[in-house]
C-alpha positions as CSV (number, residue, x, y, z in Angstrom):
1,M,87.7,71.3,87.0
2,D,85.4,69.2,88.9
3,Q,83.7,66.5,86.9
4,V,79.7,65.1,88.0
5,V,79.5,61.2,87.5
6,A,76.3,59.8,86.5
7,E,75.7,56.2,88.5
8,N,76.6,54.5,85.6
9,G,79.6,55.6,85.0
10,V,79.4,58.3,82.4
11,Q,80.9,61.7,82.8
12,Q,78.0,63.9,82.6
13,V,79.1,67.5,83.4
14,E,82.0,69.4,84.0
15,L,82.0,71.9,86.7
16,L,84.1,74.8,88.5
17,F,86.3,73.8,91.4
18,A,85.3,74.8,94.6
19,V,86.1,74.1,98.1
20,N,83.5,74.8,101.0
21,D,83.4,77.6,103.5
22,D,82.3,77.8,106.7
23,H,78.9,78.8,106.3
24,G,77.2,76.8,104.1
25,G,78.9,78.4,100.8
26,V,81.7,77.8,98.5
27,I,84.3,79.7,97.4
28,V,85.9,79.7,93.4
29,E,89.4,80.8,93.0
30,M,89.8,81.4,89.2
31,K,93.6,80.8,87.9
32,E,93.7,79.5,84.9
33,P,92.9,81.6,81.9
34,M,89.4,80.6,80.0
35,D,87.1,81.9,77.4
36,S,84.0,83.7,78.5
37,K,81.7,81.3,76.8
38,A,83.3,78.2,78.7
39,F,83.2,80.1,81.9
40,L,79.6,80.3,81.6
41,S,78.7,76.9,80.7
42,L,80.6,75.7,83.3
43,L,79.3,78.8,85.9
44,R,75.2,77.7,84.9
45,A,76.5,73.9,85.5
46,S,77.9,74.6,89.1
47,I,75.1,76.9,90.4
48,S,72.7,74.5,89.5
49,Q,74.5,71.7,91.5
50,W,75.1,74.0,94.2
51,K,71.4,74.7,94.4
52,Q,70.7,70.7,94.6
53,Q,73.4,70.6,97.2
54,G,71.6,73.4,99.3
55,K,74.4,75.7,99.9
56,N,74.4,79.3,100.3
57,G,77.1,81.9,98.9
58,V,79.1,81.3,96.3
59,W,82.3,83.6,96.4
60,I,84.2,83.9,93.2
61,K,87.6,85.1,93.2
62,L,88.8,86.6,90.1
63,P,92.8,87.7,89.9
64,I,93.2,90.7,87.9
65,G,94.6,88.7,84.7
66,L,90.9,87.5,84.3
67,V,89.1,90.2,84.1
68,N,87.2,89.6,81.0
69,L,85.2,87.0,83.0
70,V,83.6,90.2,85.2
71,E,80.8,90.8,83.1
72,T,79.9,87.3,82.6
73,A,79.5,86.3,86.1
74,V,77.6,89.7,86.6
75,K,75.2,89.1,84.2
76,E,74.3,85.8,85.6
77,G,73.8,87.4,89.1
78,F,77.3,87.9,90.8
79,R,77.7,91.5,92.6
80,Y,81.1,93.1,93.8
81,H,81.8,92.6,97.3
82,H,85.4,93.8,97.3
83,A,88.5,94.7,95.6
84,E,92.4,94.4,96.1
85,P,95.3,95.3,94.2
86,H,95.4,91.9,92.3
87,Y,92.0,90.2,92.7
88,L,88.1,91.2,92.7
89,M,85.8,89.0,95.2
90,L,82.4,88.3,93.8
91,V,79.2,86.7,95.4
92,Y,76.4,85.3,94.9
93,W,73.4,84.4,97.1
94,I,71.9,81.1,96.2
95,P,68.9,80.9,98.7
96,E,65.4,82.9,98.4
97,A,65.8,84.0,101.8
98,A,67.6,87.0,102.9
99,S,71.2,87.3,102.6
100,T,73.6,86.4,105.4
101,V,76.6,87.6,103.5
102,P,78.6,89.7,105.6
103,A,79.0,93.4,104.2
104,N,83.2,94.4,103.3
105,A,84.9,95.9,105.8
106,T,83.3,99.5,106.6
107,H,86.2,101.1,108.9
108,R,90.2,102.1,108.2
109,V,92.4,102.4,111.4
110,G,94.6,105.4,111.8
111,V,97.0,107.0,114.5
112,G,98.4,109.6,115.7
113,A,100.9,109.7,117.7
114,I,102.5,112.5,120.6
115,V,105.9,111.9,121.2
116,M,106.9,113.6,125.1
117,N,110.8,114.1,126.2
118,D,111.8,114.7,129.4
119,K,111.6,118.8,128.7
120,R,107.9,118.5,127.5
121,E,108.9,119.0,124.2
122,E,106.2,117.3,121.7
123,K,108.1,116.2,118.2
124,S,105.8,118.0,115.7
125,G,106.0,118.1,112.0
126,R,104.5,120.8,109.7
127,L,102.4,120.1,106.9
128,Q,104.0,121.6,103.5
129,G,102.3,125.2,102.6
130,K,100.0,125.3,105.9
131,G,102.2,127.1,108.4
132,I,100.6,124.1,110.9
133,W,102.4,121.8,113.2
134,K,101.0,118.7,114.4
135,I,101.6,115.1,115.4
136,P,102.6,112.4,113.3
137,T,99.7,110.7,111.4
138,G,99.3,107.6,109.2
139,V,97.3,104.8,108.8
140,V,97.8,101.3,110.2
141,D,99.0,98.7,107.5
142,E,97.1,95.3,107.0
143,G,98.0,92.6,109.5
144,E,99.9,95.6,111.6
145,D,99.0,96.3,115.5
146,I,98.3,99.5,116.4
147,F,101.1,100.4,118.7
148,A,103.5,99.4,115.6
149,A,101.7,101.2,113.8
150,A,102.3,104.3,116.1
151,V,106.1,103.5,116.6
152,R,106.8,102.9,112.5
153,E,104.8,106.4,111.6
154,V,106.7,108.3,114.2
155,K,110.3,106.7,112.5
156,E,109.0,106.8,109.0
157,E,108.3,111.0,109.2
158,T,111.3,111.9,111.8
159,N,113.8,108.8,112.1
160,I,113.3,109.2,115.9
161,D,112.9,105.5,117.5
162,T,110.1,105.3,120.1
163,E,108.8,103.1,122.4
164,F,105.2,102.9,123.0
165,V,103.6,103.4,126.2
166,E,99.8,104.2,125.9
167,I,97.0,104.5,123.8
168,L,95.0,108.0,125.3
169,A,91.9,108.1,123.7
170,F,90.2,107.5,120.0
171,R,87.5,109.0,117.6
172,Q,85.1,107.4,115.2
173,F,84.3,109.4,112.2
174,H,82.1,108.4,109.4
175,K,82.1,109.3,105.1
176,V,85.4,109.7,104.4
177,F,87.9,107.8,102.8
178,F,86.0,106.0,99.8
179,E,82.9,106.4,102.3
180,K,84.0,104.8,104.7
181,S,84.3,105.3,108.5
182,D,87.7,106.3,110.7
183,L,88.6,105.3,113.6
184,S,91.5,106.9,114.8
185,F,94.1,106.3,117.9
186,L,95.6,108.7,119.8
187,C,99.0,107.4,121.3
188,I,101.5,108.5,123.4
189,L,105.2,107.2,123.1
190,S,108.6,107.8,124.7
191,P,111.4,109.1,122.8
192,L,114.5,106.5,122.7
193,S,116.8,108.9,120.0
194,F,116.3,112.6,119.2
195,D,118.0,113.5,116.1
196,I,115.2,114.2,113.9
197,Q,115.6,113.9,109.8
198,K,112.4,114.5,108.4
199,Q,110.7,112.8,105.8
200,E,110.6,114.6,102.6
201,L,107.9,113.6,100.7
202,E,104.8,114.8,103.2
203,I,107.0,117.0,105.9
204,E,107.8,120.6,104.9
205,A,109.3,120.7,108.4
206,A,110.1,118.7,112.0
207,Q,111.2,119.8,115.2
208,W,110.9,119.0,118.8
209,M,109.4,122.1,120.4
210,P,107.6,123.1,123.5
211,F,104.0,121.6,124.5
212,E,102.7,124.7,125.5
213,E,104.0,126.3,121.9
214,Y,102.0,123.5,120.2
215,A,98.8,124.0,122.1
216,A,99.0,127.7,121.6
217,Q,98.6,127.4,118.1
218,P,95.1,129.2,116.2
219,I,94.0,126.0,114.9
220,T,94.6,124.1,118.0
221,Q,92.5,126.4,120.5
222,K,89.3,126.7,117.6
223,H,89.5,122.6,116.4
224,G,87.9,120.6,118.6
225,L,89.8,117.5,118.1
226,F,93.1,119.2,118.0
227,K,91.9,120.9,121.4
228,Y,91.3,117.4,122.8
229,I,94.9,116.6,121.9
230,S,96.4,118.8,124.0
231,E,94.0,118.6,127.0
232,I,94.6,115.0,126.8
233,C,98.3,115.2,126.9
234,L,98.4,117.8,129.9
235,A,96.0,115.3,131.7
236,K,98.6,112.6,130.9
237,V,101.9,114.6,131.8
238,D,100.3,116.9,134.9
239,R,97.1,114.7,136.8
240,E,98.4,111.0,135.9
241,Y,95.8,110.2,133.4
242,V,95.7,106.4,132.5
243,G,95.3,105.1,129.2
244,F,94.8,101.7,128.0
245,S,98.1,99.8,127.4
246,P,98.9,96.3,124.9
247,L,98.7,93.0,126.9
248,P,99.8,90.1,124.9
249,M,97.5,87.3,124.8
250,T,97.4,83.8,123.0
251,S,94.6,82.9,121.1
252,S,93.2,79.3,121.9
253,F,92.3,78.2,118.9
254,D,95.8,78.8,116.7
255,D,98.3,80.5,119.7
256,Q,98.5,83.4,117.2
257,V,99.5,86.1,119.6
258,T,97.0,89.4,119.7
259,Y,96.9,92.6,121.8
260,I,94.2,93.9,124.0
261,Y,94.7,97.4,125.4
262,L,93.2,98.0,128.3
263,N,93.6,100.4,131.7
264,N,96.9,98.4,133.0
265,H,96.8,100.4,135.8
266,D,94.2,100.0,137.4
267,L,93.3,96.6,136.7
268,N,96.4,95.9,139.0
269,Q,95.4,98.3,141.9
């Protein structure tokens, strides 16, 4: 907790400890257990002080162990912004002008992986109880690059080691997982190993199969997305379709390596 001290040196009031953010607001990260009445007194005094200082947004990060303080904060005008497994983030907008607090993340990122060997065989897995052969798919983990997620998903589902080649295409879809939007990247990889050991939890069967057999499935012919996947894959193999490759680049701010995906073939022509 912070203390506000009057000019004569007499303690005036205690405040919640906060740090400034980069947008004219403050961030309060609660850590120690606190009675809700004591929290209410500190919160009201703190908001009053922040208003005088011209602050904008107030963020309060509450760990799951301090769930008893949520109702108090909400009654004082805070709203939910986002939640993670171990904390809830609340936000309060002080100015009378329209809030410029950014919305929570709106998209989930997924990958689909086509693994093609020299025999034009595609590595596919069958959905349990569905009788449908599909390419390996999954969700990109937090902090994980798209190409790394594609390699990981293939390894997890089939134990096949692969090398990422390109992103062939991507699709945006709305109102899916908890009403969020979804970005799915179709990737092609080359195999570094060939002995399949399927994942027992989600996959009924996994095998190398001729691509023509995979493409001839009724669902592939009828379903728009599956049909395009087949057409793009054939265009890659037969007609030199060029996708997007990851090119590492270093941020000028913190030296962090990130990746830009581009048509490296045409760029270097």
